[in-house]
N, CA and C atoms as an extended XYZ file, in Angstrom:
516
Properties=species:S:1:pos:R:3:atomname:S:1:resname:S:1:resid:I:1 pbc="F F F"
N        54.231      -10.877       15.054 N   UNK     1
C        53.656      -10.883       15.955 CA  UNK     1
C        52.436       -9.675       15.939 C   UNK     1
N        51.026       -9.994       15.988 N   UNK     2
C        50.081       -9.242       15.537 CA  UNK     2
C        49.834       -7.929       16.753 C   UNK     2
N        49.339       -7.408       16.641 N   UNK     3
C        48.720       -6.186       17.603 CA  UNK     3
C        48.612       -7.325       18.792 C   UNK     3
N        47.156       -7.918       18.627 N   UNK     4
C        46.685       -7.939       19.212 CA  UNK     4
C        47.275       -9.271       20.283 C   UNK     4
N        48.697       -9.406       20.186 N   UNK     5
C        49.098      -10.326       20.661 CA  UNK     5
C        50.564       -9.307       21.946 C   UNK     5
N        50.883       -7.771       21.824 N   UNK     6
C        51.972       -6.908       22.518 CA  UNK     6
C        50.963       -7.431       23.755 C   UNK     6
N        52.347       -7.255       24.423 N   UNK     7
C        51.498       -7.536       25.837 CA  UNK     7
C        51.050       -5.834       27.132 C   UNK     7
N        49.776       -5.159       27.270 N   UNK     8
C        49.403       -4.682       27.699 CA  UNK     8
C        50.445       -4.188       28.737 C   UNK     8
N        50.279       -2.716       28.860 N   UNK     9
C        50.931       -1.988       30.070 CA  UNK     9
C        49.672       -1.809       30.855 C   UNK     9
N        49.369       -1.268       32.167 N   UNK    10
C        49.023       -1.019       33.117 CA  UNK    10
C        48.028        0.222       32.480 C   UNK    10
N        48.907        1.471       32.183 N   UNK    11
C        48.077        2.338       32.038 CA  UNK    11
C        48.740        3.012       29.874 C   UNK    11
N        48.626        2.308       29.602 N   UNK    12
C        49.016        2.633       27.929 CA  UNK    12
C        48.160        1.210       26.968 C   UNK    12
N        48.957        1.838       25.517 N   UNK    13
C        48.765        0.816       25.185 CA  UNK    13
C        49.343       -0.369       24.871 C   UNK    13
N        49.168       -1.123       24.120 N   UNK    14
C        49.660       -2.570       23.914 CA  UNK    14
C        51.764       -2.219       23.189 C   UNK    14
N        51.796       -2.369       24.396 N   UNK    15
C        53.880       -2.402       23.209 CA  UNK    15
C        54.449       -3.664       23.655 C   UNK    15
N        55.475       -3.416       22.314 N   UNK    16
C        57.295       -4.731       22.524 CA  UNK    16
C        58.034       -4.321       23.576 C   UNK    16
N        58.765       -5.031       23.489 N   UNK    17
C        60.200       -4.990       23.986 CA  UNK    17
C        60.796       -3.468       22.088 C   UNK    17
N        61.213       -2.521       22.779 N   UNK    18
C        61.263       -1.498       21.624 CA  UNK    18
C        62.637       -2.182       21.102 C   UNK    18
N        63.522       -3.656       21.480 N   UNK    19
C        64.731       -4.101       20.880 CA  UNK    19
C        64.522       -5.221       20.193 C   UNK    19
N        62.953       -5.819       20.615 N   UNK    20
C        62.643       -7.074       19.941 CA  UNK    20
C        61.527       -6.250       18.738 C   UNK    20
N        61.270       -5.176       18.694 N   UNK    21
C        59.405       -4.424       17.721 CA  UNK    21
C        60.678       -4.414       16.260 C   UNK    21
N        60.069       -5.020       15.043 N   UNK    22
C        61.207       -5.571       14.156 CA  UNK    22
C        60.012       -4.638       13.133 C   UNK    22
N        59.943       -4.299       11.844 N   UNK    23
C        59.491       -3.118       11.095 CA  UNK    23
C        57.952       -4.023       10.048 C   UNK    23
N        58.492       -5.377       10.351 N   UNK    24
C        57.369       -6.237       10.531 CA  UNK    24
C        56.030       -5.785       11.209 C   UNK    24
N        57.089       -6.502       12.539 N   UNK    25
C        56.349       -6.401       13.195 CA  UNK    25
C        54.579       -4.741       13.733 C   UNK    25
N        56.146       -3.721       13.404 N   UNK    26
C        55.640       -2.486       13.932 CA  UNK    26
C        54.003       -2.205       12.754 C   UNK    26
N        54.525       -2.331       11.868 N   UNK    27
C        53.643       -1.956       10.458 CA  UNK    27
C        51.929       -2.706       11.588 C   UNK    27
N        51.761       -3.762       11.289 N   UNK    28
C        49.841       -3.766       12.666 CA  UNK    28
C        49.798       -3.117       12.811 C   UNK    28
N        50.406       -2.821       14.208 N   UNK    29
C        50.610       -1.962       15.194 CA  UNK    29
C        50.514       -0.219       15.550 C   UNK    29
N        51.738       -0.724       14.393 N   UNK    30
C        50.964        1.015       14.336 CA  UNK    30
C        50.043        1.746       13.620 C   UNK    30
N        49.233        0.504       12.310 N   UNK    31
C        48.193        0.957       11.609 CA  UNK    31
C        47.200        1.076       13.368 C   UNK    31
N        46.526       -0.017       13.740 N   UNK    32
C        46.171       -0.089       15.416 CA  UNK    32
C        46.287        0.783       15.736 C   UNK    32
N        47.109        1.410       16.076 N   UNK    33
C        47.519        2.414       17.306 CA  UNK    33
C        46.455        3.973       16.762 C   UNK    33
N        46.967        3.877       14.991 N   UNK    34
C        46.806        5.098       14.214 CA  UNK    34
C        45.307        5.678       14.482 C   UNK    34
N        44.787        4.723       14.002 N   UNK    35
C        43.350        4.025       12.988 CA  UNK    35
C        42.719        4.484       14.563 C   UNK    35
N        42.559        3.567       15.699 N   UNK    36
C        42.936        4.535       17.404 CA  UNK    36
C        42.897        5.714       17.904 C   UNK    36
N        43.882        6.365       17.640 N   UNK    37
C        44.353        7.798       17.318 CA  UNK    37
C        43.062        8.603       16.604 C   UNK    37
N        42.981        8.519       15.525 N   UNK    38
C        42.399        8.719       14.899 CA  UNK    38
C        40.965        9.519       15.186 C   UNK    38
N        40.086        7.819       15.180 N   UNK    39
C        38.728        7.513       15.766 CA  UNK    39
C        38.389        9.008       17.066 C   UNK    39
N        39.415        8.944       18.303 N   UNK    40
C        39.801        9.242       19.281 CA  UNK    40
C        39.583       10.441       19.098 C   UNK    40
N        40.242       10.717       18.380 N   UNK    41
C        40.736       12.883       18.501 CA  UNK    41
C        40.350       13.007       17.760 C   UNK    41
N        40.458       12.956       16.398 N   UNK    42
C        39.140       13.006       15.687 CA  UNK    42
C        38.020       14.509       15.654 C   UNK    42
N        37.294       15.505       15.126 N   UNK    43
C        37.081       16.535       14.820 CA  UNK    43
C        35.301       16.693       15.242 C   UNK    43
N        34.648       16.841       16.076 N   UNK    44
C        33.279       16.027       16.880 CA  UNK    44
C        33.039       17.433       16.067 C   UNK    44
N        33.195       18.170       15.764 N   UNK    45
C        31.932       19.544       15.582 CA  UNK    45
C        31.588       19.532       14.081 C   UNK    45
N        31.240       18.321       13.950 N   UNK    46
C        30.276       18.563       12.220 CA  UNK    46
C        31.152       19.504       10.800 C   UNK    46
N        30.116       20.130       10.501 N   UNK    47
C        31.242       20.668        9.606 CA  UNK    47
C        32.404       21.303        9.293 C   UNK    47
N        33.249       21.552        8.732 N   UNK    48
C        34.716       22.103        9.029 CA  UNK    48
C        34.264       23.547        8.658 C   UNK    48
N        33.283       23.952        8.312 N   UNK    49
C        32.548       25.499        8.075 CA  UNK    49
C        31.601       25.278        6.862 C   UNK    49
N        30.673       26.420        7.076 N   UNK    50
C        29.592       26.407        5.528 CA  UNK    50
C        30.286       27.082        4.828 C   UNK    50
N        31.643       27.595        4.407 N   UNK    51
C        32.191       27.139        2.743 CA  UNK    51
C        31.736       26.508        2.362 C   UNK    51
N        31.908       27.107        0.536 N   UNK    52
C        31.926       25.688       -0.218 CA  UNK    52
C        33.629       26.127       -0.729 C   UNK    52
N        32.886       25.268       -1.906 N   UNK    53
C        34.208       24.838       -1.968 CA  UNK    53
C        34.763       25.608       -3.530 C   UNK    53
N        34.327       26.429       -3.861 N   UNK    54
C        34.734       27.236       -5.060 CA  UNK    54
C        35.669       28.520       -3.471 C   UNK    54
N        34.763       28.426       -2.389 N   UNK    55
C        35.651       30.031       -1.494 CA  UNK    55
C        36.640       29.214       -1.416 C   UNK    55
N        37.370       28.385       -0.871 N   UNK    56
C        37.780       27.335       -0.196 CA  UNK    56
C        39.238       27.570       -1.464 C   UNK    56
N        38.668       26.942       -2.410 N   UNK    57
C        39.502       27.197       -3.307 CA  UNK    57
C        40.733       28.242       -3.515 C   UNK    57
N        39.419       28.657       -3.736 N   UNK    58
C        39.884       30.536       -4.158 CA  UNK    58
C        41.144       31.526       -2.395 C   UNK    58
N        40.471       31.143       -1.495 N   UNK    59
C        41.202       30.761       -0.229 CA  UNK    59
C        42.840       30.263       -0.494 C   UNK    59
N        42.522       28.780       -0.981 N   UNK    60
C        43.579       27.893       -1.210 CA  UNK    60
C        44.858       28.474       -2.358 C   UNK    60
N        43.989       28.711       -3.224 N   UNK    61
C        45.207       29.129       -4.201 CA  UNK    61
C        45.312       30.155       -3.728 C   UNK    61
N        45.002       31.434       -3.605 N   UNK    62
C        45.729       32.909       -2.815 CA  UNK    62
C        46.715       32.524       -2.028 C   UNK    62
N        46.765       31.791       -0.985 N   UNK    63
C        47.725       31.475        0.030 CA  UNK    63
C        48.857       30.796       -0.580 C   UNK    63
N        48.861       30.305       -1.574 N   UNK    64
C        50.090       28.861       -2.549 CA  UNK    64
C        51.011       30.872       -3.015 C   UNK    64
N        49.519       31.510       -4.304 N   UNK    65
C        50.768       31.981       -5.020 CA  UNK    65
C        51.120       33.469       -4.549 C   UNK    65
N        50.355       33.971       -3.297 N   UNK    66
C        49.644       35.391       -2.402 CA  UNK    66
C        49.067       35.756       -3.710 C   UNK    66
N        49.378       37.106       -3.631 N   UNK    67
C        48.370       38.417       -4.201 CA  UNK    67
C        47.777       38.818       -5.144 C   UNK    67
N        46.847       38.979       -6.245 N   UNK    68
C        46.397       38.323       -7.314 CA  UNK    68
C        45.368       39.917       -7.618 C   UNK    68
N        45.577       39.962       -8.917 N   UNK    69
C        44.506       40.528       -9.439 CA  UNK    69
C        42.628       39.189       -9.356 C   UNK    69
N        41.655       39.465       -9.685 N   UNK    70
C        40.596       39.120       -9.986 CA  UNK    70
C        41.097       38.087      -11.229 C   UNK    70
N        41.333       38.678      -12.201 N   UNK    71
C        41.582       38.187      -13.794 CA  UNK    71
C        42.800       37.618      -13.864 C   UNK    71
N        43.376       37.934      -12.694 N   UNK    72
C        44.769       36.173      -12.566 CA  UNK    72
C        43.978       35.250      -11.923 C   UNK    72
N        43.125       35.589      -10.584 N   UNK    73
C        42.206       34.957      -10.192 CA  UNK    73
C        42.669       33.804      -11.016 C   UNK    73
N        40.766       34.377      -12.276 N   UNK    74
C        39.877       33.656      -12.965 CA  UNK    74
C        41.247       32.701      -13.389 C   UNK    74
N        42.226       33.391      -14.357 N   UNK    75
C        43.315       32.571      -14.982 CA  UNK    75
C        43.620       31.301      -14.687 C   UNK    75
N        43.950       31.154      -14.012 N   UNK    76
C        45.058       30.613      -12.379 CA  UNK    76
C        43.397       29.055      -12.513 C   UNK    76
N        43.054       30.033      -11.340 N   UNK    77
C        41.448       28.635      -11.133 CA  UNK    77
C        40.399       27.927      -13.002 C   UNK    77
N        40.483       27.784      -13.622 N   UNK    78
C        40.386       28.128      -15.389 CA  UNK    78
C        38.301       28.326      -14.505 C   UNK    78
N        38.263       30.101      -14.271 N   UNK    79
C        36.820       30.025      -13.644 CA  UNK    79
C        36.723       31.522      -14.877 C   UNK    79
N        35.660       31.498      -15.008 N   UNK    80
C        35.322       32.958      -15.466 CA  UNK    80
C        34.872       34.352      -14.640 C   UNK    80
N        36.232       35.315      -15.153 N   UNK    81
C        35.910       36.802      -14.074 CA  UNK    81
C        34.809       36.817      -13.011 C   UNK    81
N        34.010       36.857      -13.622 N   UNK    82
C        32.623       37.242      -13.170 CA  UNK    82
C        32.312       36.336      -12.126 C   UNK    82
N        32.452       35.109      -12.551 N   UNK    83
C        32.269       33.732      -11.450 CA  UNK    83
C        33.637       34.349       -9.724 C   UNK    83
N        34.513       34.337      -10.370 N   UNK    84
C        35.836       34.444       -9.107 CA  UNK    84
C        35.937       35.833       -9.030 C   UNK    84
N        34.960       37.357       -9.700 N   UNK    85
C        35.119       38.400       -8.517 CA  UNK    85
C        33.718       38.070       -7.844 C   UNK    85
N        32.334       37.169       -7.938 N   UNK    86
C        31.417       37.552       -6.901 CA  UNK    86
C        32.060       36.924       -5.894 C   UNK    86
N        33.142       35.324       -6.651 N   UNK    87
C        33.976       34.907       -4.919 CA  UNK    87
C        34.362       35.549       -3.978 C   UNK    87
N        35.253       36.551       -4.636 N   UNK    88
C        35.638       36.925       -3.920 CA  UNK    88
C        34.663       38.756       -3.159 C   UNK    88
N        34.049       38.732       -3.577 N   UNK    89
C        33.205       40.156       -2.790 CA  UNK    89
C        32.601       39.119       -1.961 C   UNK    89
N        32.045       37.877       -1.623 N   UNK    90
C        31.554       37.399       -0.891 CA  UNK    90
C        32.934       37.414        0.219 C   UNK    90
N        33.448       36.620       -0.842 N   UNK    91
C        35.201       36.709        0.338 CA  UNK    91
C        35.173       37.269        1.434 C   UNK    91
N        35.271       38.870        0.992 N   UNK    92
C        35.339       40.851        1.314 CA  UNK    92
C        34.216       40.540        2.089 C   UNK    92
N        33.681       40.264        2.406 N   UNK    93
C        32.116       40.710        2.863 CA  UNK    93
C        32.040       39.860        4.132 C   UNK    93
N        32.452       39.043        4.847 N   UNK    94
C        33.126       37.768        5.246 CA  UNK    94
C        34.462       38.473        6.236 C   UNK    94
N        35.488       39.224        5.018 N   UNK    95
C        36.570       39.807        6.052 CA  UNK    95
C        37.627       38.699        5.807 C   UNK    95
N        37.601       38.022        4.997 N   UNK    96
C        38.298       36.304        4.488 CA  UNK    96
C        39.200       37.152        3.905 C   UNK    96
N        38.487       38.125        2.489 N   UNK    97
C        39.425       39.343        1.607 CA  UNK    97
C        39.705       39.965        2.141 C   UNK    97
N        40.364       41.183        1.302 N   UNK    98
C        41.115       42.506        1.627 CA  UNK    98
C        41.747       42.609       -0.347 C   UNK    98
N        40.786       43.463       -0.751 N   UNK    99
C        41.811       44.061       -1.635 CA  UNK    99
C        42.626       45.259       -1.299 C   UNK    99
N        43.401       45.507       -2.367 N   UNK   100
C        44.775       46.736       -1.983 CA  UNK   100
C        45.159       46.976       -3.173 C   UNK   100
N        45.078       48.394       -3.426 N   UNK   101
C        46.640       48.529       -3.958 CA  UNK   101
C        48.049       47.607       -4.833 C   UNK   101
N        47.484       47.931       -5.846 N   UNK   102
C        49.019       46.625       -6.504 CA  UNK   102
C        50.212       48.237       -5.731 C   UNK   102
N        51.346       47.504       -5.054 N   UNK   103
C        52.160       48.213       -5.076 CA  UNK   103
C        53.139       49.207       -6.323 C   UNK   103
N        53.292       48.000       -7.410 N   UNK   104
C        53.633       48.588       -8.372 CA  UNK   104
C        52.887       48.876       -9.144 C   UNK   104
N        51.244       49.093       -9.321 N   UNK   105
C        51.163       49.300      -10.693 CA  UNK   105
C        49.679       50.002       -9.767 C   UNK   105
N        49.338       50.750       -9.439 N   UNK   106
C        48.771       51.533       -8.372 CA  UNK   106
C        47.505       51.740       -9.235 C   UNK   106
N        46.864       51.431      -10.625 N   UNK   107
C        45.901       51.322      -11.706 CA  UNK   107
C        45.593       49.176      -10.745 C   UNK   107
N        46.696       48.324      -10.402 N   UNK   108
C        45.422       47.595      -10.233 CA  UNK   108
C        45.410       46.665       -9.264 C   UNK   108
N        44.240       46.347       -8.863 N   UNK   109
C        43.737       45.612       -7.542 CA  UNK   109
C        43.901       44.784       -7.007 C   UNK   109
N        44.975       44.598       -6.113 N   UNK   110
C        45.126       42.465       -5.286 CA  UNK   110
C        44.168       42.666       -4.760 C   UNK   110
N        44.472       41.137       -4.918 N   UNK   111
C        42.781       40.775       -4.169 CA  UNK   111
C        44.126       39.555       -3.031 C   UNK   111
N        43.849       39.987       -1.278 N   UNK   112
C        44.484       38.736       -1.381 CA  UNK   112
C        44.151       38.083        0.459 C   UNK   112
N        44.614       37.531        1.414 N   UNK   113
C        44.238       37.273        2.483 CA  UNK   113
C        44.155       37.801        3.825 C   UNK   113
N        42.916       38.235        4.019 N   UNK   114
C        43.869       38.509        5.334 CA  UNK   114
C        44.146       38.114        7.156 C   UNK   114
N        44.435       38.017        7.931 N   UNK   115
C        44.539       37.382        9.394 CA  UNK   115
C        42.980       36.287        9.096 C   UNK   115
N        42.001       36.992        8.770 N   UNK   116
C        40.610       35.705        8.815 CA  UNK   116
C        39.961       34.715        8.051 C   UNK   116
N        40.897       35.862        7.071 N   UNK   117
C        40.999       34.201        5.917 CA  UNK   117
C        42.077       33.306        6.457 C   UNK   117
N        43.324       33.696        7.003 N   UNK   118
C        44.002       32.528        7.222 CA  UNK   118
C        43.669       31.636        8.036 C   UNK   118
N        43.297       31.819        8.933 N   UNK   119
C        42.249       31.226       10.009 CA  UNK   119
C        41.417       30.484        9.881 C   UNK   119
N        40.533       30.514        8.686 N   UNK   120
C        39.149       30.006        8.134 CA  UNK   120
C        40.527       29.090        7.796 C   UNK   120
N        41.336       29.407        6.966 N   UNK   121
C        42.027       27.787        5.759 CA  UNK   121
C        42.435       27.474        7.211 C   UNK   121
N        42.718       28.024        8.367 N   UNK   122
C        43.614       26.433        9.184 CA  UNK   122
C        42.035       25.751        9.450 C   UNK   122
N        41.120       25.879        9.529 N   UNK   123
C        40.299       25.593       10.778 CA  UNK   123
C        39.911       24.103        9.608 C   UNK   123
N        39.991       25.397        8.429 N   UNK   124
C        39.481       24.358        6.770 CA  UNK   124
C        40.264       22.900        7.394 C   UNK   124
N        41.871       23.332        7.437 N   UNK   125
C        42.548       21.649        7.461 CA  UNK   125
C        42.591       21.186        8.612 C   UNK   125
N        42.078       21.409        9.515 N   UNK   126
C        42.377       21.279       10.411 CA  UNK   126
C        41.018       19.062       10.860 C   UNK   126
N        42.207       18.482       11.294 N   UNK   127
C        40.940       17.330       11.474 CA  UNK   127
C        40.542       16.707       12.537 C   UNK   127
N        41.685       16.945       13.398 N   UNK   128
C        41.571       16.425       14.915 CA  UNK   128
C        41.080       17.368       15.506 C   UNK   128
N        40.492       17.647       16.563 N   UNK   129
C        40.651       18.158       17.716 CA  UNK   129
C        41.502       18.398       18.943 C   UNK   129
N        41.684       20.146       18.365 N   UNK   130
C        42.725       20.967       20.025 CA  UNK   130
C        42.876       20.395       21.124 C   UNK   130
N        41.065       20.472       21.419 N   UNK   131
C        41.144       20.430       22.391 CA  UNK   131
C        41.330       18.960       22.992 C   UNK   131
N        41.184       17.632       22.180 N   UNK   132
C        41.009       16.208       22.822 CA  UNK   132
C        42.629       15.915       21.867 C   UNK   132
N        43.414       16.737       21.470 N   UNK   133
C        44.078       16.537       21.539 CA  UNK   133
C        45.140       17.115       22.887 C   UNK   133
N        44.916       18.304       23.375 N   UNK   134
C        45.658       18.614       24.113 CA  UNK   134
C        45.580       17.471       25.647 C   UNK   134
N        44.531       17.829       25.931 N   UNK   135
C        43.666       16.410       27.213 CA  UNK   135
C        44.543       15.289       26.851 C   UNK   135
N        44.756       14.471       25.799 N   UNK   136
C        45.298       12.814       25.350 CA  UNK   136
C        46.668       13.693       26.170 C   UNK   136
N        47.413       14.505       25.333 N   UNK   137
C        48.809       15.225       25.511 CA  UNK   137
C        49.684       15.029       27.816 C   UNK   137
N        48.119       16.041       28.063 N   UNK   138
C        48.165       16.247       28.805 CA  UNK   138
C        48.184       15.282       29.885 C   UNK   138
N        48.386       13.735       29.548 N   UNK   139
C        48.017       12.390       30.273 CA  UNK   139
C        50.062       12.204       30.289 C   UNK   139
N        50.603       13.142       29.303 N   UNK   140
C        51.452       12.468       28.918 CA  UNK   140
C        53.020       13.370       29.440 C   UNK   140
N        53.915       13.257       29.333 N   UNK   141
C        54.826       13.885       30.700 CA  UNK   141
C        55.765       15.364       29.444 C   UNK   141
N        55.822       16.320       30.188 N   UNK   142
C        57.122       16.213       28.101 CA  UNK   142
C        58.267       15.568       27.820 C   UNK   142
N        59.171       15.241       28.549 N   UNK   143
C        60.216       14.429       27.817 CA  UNK   143
C        58.987       13.804       26.566 C   UNK   143
N        57.158       12.459       27.224 N   UNK   144
C        56.951       11.765       25.874 CA  UNK   144
C        56.920       12.347       25.407 C   UNK   144
N        56.226       13.846       25.716 N   UNK   145
C        56.109       14.607       24.836 CA  UNK   145
C        56.552       14.795       23.453 C   UNK   145
N        58.124       15.157       23.551 N   UNK   146
C        59.583       15.677       23.259 CA  UNK   146
C        59.117       14.291       21.484 C   UNK   146
N        59.616       13.184       22.558 N   UNK   147
C        59.783       12.016       21.891 CA  UNK   147
C        58.341       11.030       20.964 C   UNK   147
N        57.652       11.737       21.243 N   UNK   148
C        56.622       11.334       20.021 CA  UNK   148
C        56.646       11.710       18.616 C   UNK   148
N        56.786       14.003       19.248 N   UNK   149
C        56.534       14.116       18.110 CA  UNK   149
C        58.169       14.222       17.390 C   UNK   149
N        59.383       13.909       18.265 N   UNK   150
C        60.742       13.305       17.606 CA  UNK   150
C        60.751       12.442       16.183 C   UNK   150
N        60.155       11.367       17.090 N   UNK   151
C        60.064        9.843       16.304 CA  UNK   151
C        59.239       10.449       15.389 C   UNK   151
N        57.673       10.724       15.997 N   UNK   152
C        56.913       10.852       13.954 CA  UNK   152
C        57.645       11.422       13.291 C   UNK   152
N        58.404       12.512       13.683 N   UNK   153
C        58.985       13.411       12.019 CA  UNK   153
C        59.934       12.327       11.754 C   UNK   153
N        60.756       11.126       12.662 N   UNK   154
C        61.323       10.522       11.639 CA  UNK   154
C        60.734        9.712       11.229 C   UNK   154
N        59.732        9.359       11.199 N   UNK   155
C        58.917        7.672       10.632 CA  UNK   155
C        58.758        8.734        9.661 C   UNK   155
N        58.416        9.860        9.435 N   UNK   156
C        57.333       10.669        7.898 CA  UNK   156
C        58.591       11.148        7.358 C   UNK   156
N        59.510       11.087        7.767 N   UNK   157
C        60.651       11.358        7.062 CA  UNK   157
C        61.880       12.842        7.244 C   UNK   157
N        60.744       13.564        8.438 N   UNK   158
C        61.153       14.925        8.518 CA  UNK   158
C        61.666       14.889        9.135 C   UNK   158
N        62.774       14.702        9.808 N   UNK   159
C        63.774       14.461       10.616 CA  UNK   159
C        64.439       15.550       11.396 C   UNK   159
N        63.964       16.676       10.738 N   UNK   160
C        64.959       18.566       10.767 CA  UNK   160
C        63.525       18.589       11.496 C   UNK   160
N        63.232       18.675       13.088 N   UNK   161
C        62.649       19.411       12.950 CA  UNK   161
C        62.448       21.729       12.978 C   UNK   161
N        60.900       21.219       12.383 N   UNK   162
C        60.562       22.965       12.063 CA  UNK   162
C        58.742       23.236       12.163 C   UNK   162
N        59.401       24.364       12.655 N   UNK   163
C        57.358       25.027       12.229 CA  UNK   163
C        56.856       23.793       11.821 C   UNK   163
N        55.178       23.565       11.919 N   UNK   164
C        54.580       23.477       11.143 CA  UNK   164
C        53.994       25.248       10.468 C   UNK   164
N        54.226       25.251        9.454 N   UNK   165
C        53.489       26.751        8.338 CA  UNK   165
C        52.703       26.463        8.404 C   UNK   165
N        51.884       28.059        8.010 N   UNK   166
C        49.979       28.511        8.772 CA  UNK   166
C        49.830       28.546        7.187 C   UNK   166
N        48.667       28.776        6.786 N   UNK   167
C        48.420       28.878        5.504 CA  UNK   167
C        48.937       30.717        5.215 C   UNK   167
N        49.404       30.785        3.836 N   UNK   168
C        48.949       32.647        3.836 CA  UNK   168
C        50.571       32.852        4.705 C   UNK   168
N        50.604       33.895        5.442 N   UNK   169
C        51.483       34.518        5.281 CA  UNK   169
C        51.196       36.325        5.443 C   UNK   169
N        52.461       36.630        5.202 N   UNK   170
C        52.401       38.219        4.845 CA  UNK   170
C        53.273       37.651        2.987 C   UNK   170
N        52.254       38.693        2.322 N   UNK   171
C        52.761       37.967        1.086 CA  UNK   171
C        54.185       38.738        0.966 C   UNK   171
N        54.635       38.551        0.148 N   UNK   172
C        56.142       38.889       -0.147 CA  UNK   172
C        56.308       40.176       -0.848 C   UNK   172
């Protein structure tokens, strides 16, 4: 059965009886609805940011590694220390990074993400419009939203509900 052959519900997408929907029939129906959902709910606010790829790379690397010295970051990113130092200075001026003394060795200065830096990375990763998703979710009951999330978790192999992690976090 193709997605176009699925019966249409009065207030919703095409569906097939749950007990009759085979995995083979599910695949094209899901693909069609996924594409429609993405196109309907994606961000429309232009570029995610004016952040350069190099700045994004530094922020992402720090989010994954934790605080580093500029030299360590440069080595990890395979870039000249002077280049990474310039990027760090620019990010610090924008309030996205902060320099702090290494508690284990006061001679070393570490760079780390600020809360604004973590928020900027979260915005960078966001492909859907929170406002559009909220408006769409508002058309569902709380029970339907819970079932949808649980079903998607199972579909992608994440059976155990867990909070979605944000980049960064407090340095360990």
